[in-house]
C-alpha positions in Angstrom: 192.0 139.7 71.6 191.5 143.4 73.6 188.6 143.2 76.6 185.9 144.7 74.6 186.3 141.9 72.1 186.3 139.2 74.7 183.1 140.7 76.4 181.6 140.8 72.9 182.6 137.3 71.5 181.1 136.5 74.9 177.5 137.7 74.5 177.5 136.8 70.7 178.0 133.2 71.8 175.1 133.5 74.4 172.9 135.4 72.6 173.2 132.7 69.8 173.0 129.8 72.3 169.6 131.6 73.3 168.0 132.6 70.0 169.7 130.3 67.4 169.7 133.2 65.2 173.0 135.4 63.6 173.7 138.3 66.4 173.7 141.9 65.0 175.6 145.1 65.9 172.5 147.0 66.7 171.6 145.1 69.6 174.6 144.8 70.7 175.6 148.7 70.8 173.1 149.4 73.3 175.1 147.1 75.9 178.4 148.5 75.4 176.7 151.7 74.9 178.7 152.4 71.4 177.8 153.0 68.0 176.6 149.9 65.9 179.2 150.6 63.4 182.3 150.6 66.4 180.6 147.1 67.0 180.4 146.0 63.2 184.3 146.7 63.2 185.1 144.6 66.4 183.2 141.9 64.9 184.6 141.8 61.5 188.2 141.7 63.6 186.4 138.5 65.7 186.1 137.0 61.9 189.2 137.9 60.5 191.1 136.0 63.3 188.3 133.2 63.3 186.1 133.7 66.3 182.9 134.4 64.3 181.4 133.7 61.1 178.7 135.1 59.0 176.0 133.1 57.2 175.2 136.0 54.7 176.2 139.3 53.4 174.6 141.1 55.3 173.6 138.8 58.1 175.3 139.3 61.9 177.7 137.0 62.8 177.7 133.7 64.7 180.4 131.9 67.0 182.7 130.0 64.8 184.3 126.5 66.3 187.1 128.0 67.7 184.5 130.6 69.3 183.2 128.5 71.0 186.2 126.7 72.0 187.6 129.9 73.3 184.2 130.5 75.1 184.4 127.3 76.9 188.0 127.5 77.9 188.4 131.4 78.7 185.0 133.2 78.8 182.7 131.0 80.4 182.1 130.6 84.2 180.4 127.0 85.9 177.8 127.6 87.7 178.0 128.0 91.8 176.1 125.0 93.5 174.1 125.7 96.1 173.6 123.9 100.0 170.5 122.6 98.0 172.1 121.8 94.8 174.1 119.8 97.0 171.8 117.8 99.2 170.0 117.2 95.8 173.0 115.2 94.4 173.9 113.6 97.9 170.0 112.4 97.5 170.4 111.3 94.0 173.7 109.5 94.5 172.2 107.6 97.9 170.0 105.2 95.3 173.3 103.8 94.2 171.5 102.2 91.1 171.7 105.5 88.8 174.1 105.7 86.0 175.4 109.4 85.4 173.0 110.3 83.0 170.0 109.3 85.5 172.0 112.2 87.8 171.8 114.9 85.0 167.7 114.0 84.3 167.0 114.0 88.0 168.4 116.9 88.7 167.0 119.0 85.8 163.3 117.6 86.9 164.0 118.1 90.7 
């Protein structure tokens, strides 16, 4: 997979996660500063190798299971924890009655 295809897949996965709508070439062409036809060609190649799928003939693309797996294994970066995040976790774990799901919920609500 080329560097541009990798970046394209990353953007498609992230946009699809945000919107739950197929991602079209027009919106991506602005990000890549190239024509939408170029993006469609790259998307077609990613579809041919199994990383993207089309839900309809004229729709944008969505990530396939293989595309999500590639994203998680190679493109996704873990969020850096700040000192404040670490302190929140320490306070939560000080209460030893909590289970992991409670910890996650408490962090989200903190």
